[in-house]
C-alpha positions in Angstrom: 0.0 -0.1 0.0 1.5 3.4 -0.9 1.5 6.2 1.8 1.8 8.9 -0.8 -1.3 9.3 -3.1 -0.9 9.3 -6.7 -0.4 12.7 -8.4 -0.8 13.8 -12.0 2.7 15.1 -12.6 1.7 17.1 -15.6 -1.7 18.5 -14.3 -2.8 19.2 -17.8 -6.5 18.7 -16.9 -6.4 21.3 -14.1 -6.9 25.1 -14.6 -3.7 26.8 -13.3 -5.5 29.8 -11.9 -7.8 27.8 -9.6 -7.2 28.3 -5.8 -7.7 24.6 -5.3 -4.9 23.8 -7.7 -2.7 26.2 -5.9 -3.5 24.7 -2.6 -2.9 21.2 -3.9 0.5 22.2 -5.3 1.5 24.0 -2.0 0.5 20.9 0.0 2.4 18.6 -2.4 5.5 20.8 -1.9 5.2 20.8 1.8 4.8 16.9 2.0 7.7 16.5 -0.6 10.0 18.7 1.5 9.0 16.8 4.6 10.1 13.5 3.1 13.4 14.8 1.9 14.2 16.7 5.2 12.1 15.7 8.2 12.3 18.5 10.9 15.7 19.5 9.8 15.1 23.0 8.3 11.9 23.9 9.9 11.6 26.4 12.7 8.8 25.3 15.0 8.1 27.3 18.1 8.6 25.0 21.1 10.6 22.4 19.3 14.3 23.3 20.3 16.0 21.0 17.9 14.5 22.7 15.0 15.0 26.4 16.0 17.5 28.2 14.2 19.2 30.8 16.4 18.1 29.5 19.7 19.1 30.8 22.2 19.0 34.4 21.5 22.5 35.8 21.9 24.0 39.3 22.1 27.7 39.8 21.3 29.5 42.9 21.9 33.3 43.8 21.9 35.4 46.3 23.6 39.1 46.9 23.6 39.7 44.3 26.4 37.0 41.8 26.0 34.2 40.1 24.3 31.0 40.0 26.0 28.3 37.3 25.1 25.0 37.2 26.6 22.6 34.1 26.0 19.0 34.1 27.1 18.3 30.6 28.5 15.0 30.9 30.4 14.2 27.8 32.4 17.4 26.0 31.6 19.3 24.6 34.6 22.9 25.8 34.7 24.1 22.1 35.3 22.7 21.2 32.0 24.8 23.8 30.1 28.0 23.1 28.3 30.2 26.1 27.3 33.5 25.6 25.3 35.8 27.7 23.2 37.5 25.9 20.3 39.7 27.9 18.1 37.6 30.9 17.2 34.4 29.5 18.0 32.2 29.6 21.2 29.9 26.6 21.6 26.8 26.8 23.7 24.9 23.5 24.1 22.7 21.9 26.6 19.2 20.6 27.3 16.0 22.3 28.5 13.6 20.2 30.7 10.4 21.8 31.6 7.5 20.0 33.4 4.2 21.6 34.6 1.5 19.9 36.6 -1.5 21.5 37.8 -4.3 19.7 40.0 -7.4 21.7 40.7 -10.8 20.8 41.7 -12.4 19.2 38.7 -9.4 18.8 36.3 -5.8 17.8 36.1 -3.3 19.2 33.5 0.2 17.9 32.9 2.7 19.3 30.4 6.3 18.3 29.8 8.8 19.8 27.2 12.2 18.6 26.5 14.9 19.5 24.0 18.5 19.9 23.2 20.2 23.0 21.8 23.5 23.8 20.3 24.7 27.3 19.2 28.1 28.1 17.6 29.1 31.7 17.7 32.2 32.8 15.8 34.7 34.8 17.8 36.9 37.7 16.5 40.6 37.2 16.2 42.4 37.6 19.4 39.9 35.9 21.8 42.0 34.1 24.6 40.1 30.9 25.3 42.1 30.5 28.5 40.4 33.7 30.2 36.7 33.2 30.1 34.4 34.1 32.8 31.0 32.5 32.8 28.1 33.6 35.1 24.3 32.5 35.0 21.6 34.5 36.8 17.9 34.8 36.2 17.9 32.8 32.9 20.8 34.8 31.3 24.2 33.4 30.7 26.9 36.1 30.6 30.4 35.2 29.2 33.4 37.6 29.4 36.1 36.5 27.2 39.4 38.4 27.5 41.4 39.6 24.5 45.0 38.7 24.0 47.2 41.9 24.6 48.4 41.6 20.9 44.8 41.8 19.6 44.3 45.4 21.0 43.7 48.0 18.4 46.6 50.4 17.9 46.1 54.0 16.9 48.1 54.9 13.8 48.9 58.6 13.5 48.5 60.1 10.1 51.1 62.7 9.1 50.2 65.5 6.8 52.3 66.5 3.8 
C-alpha cells in the first residue's frame, strides 16, 4: 500500500488559476519537503531541535574583552556546556520543563524537553584561557578576554 497518494505530474487537466490547484500544489510541496528533510530546516516554536538561532545571543566587543549574553530561560545551569574551540564559542545543553496542575475538577500535565547547540564565531584575538561565565535569572553572561596583541593600535596620520 502506498503512503503517498498518486499525483498527476503534468496536471494538464487542471486550471492553473484555480485556488484549489494552488492549494494542492503547495500541500504537495510541503509533504515532499518533509519527506526529503524531516524537521531539519523547519523552525517550529517549542521544538528546540529545529529552532535556528536559539538561544537568543547578544555579542559585543570592547578593547579588552568580548561580552556574550545568551537568554536561556528555564534552563538549569548544570545542563549547560560552554566551550571555546579555536575562534568558536559553542553553547549547548538541554532544557527540561515540566508543569503539573491539580485543581478541583481537572488535572493538567505538560512536559517539554529539547536539546540545543549554538556556535558563535569569535573575532581574532579571543583568549580561550580567560573566560568568565556567570548565570543569573535565565541569562548566561560570558566575558572572554582578548590577548594583548589583539588590542587595536592607533596609527597617526602625517600631513604633507
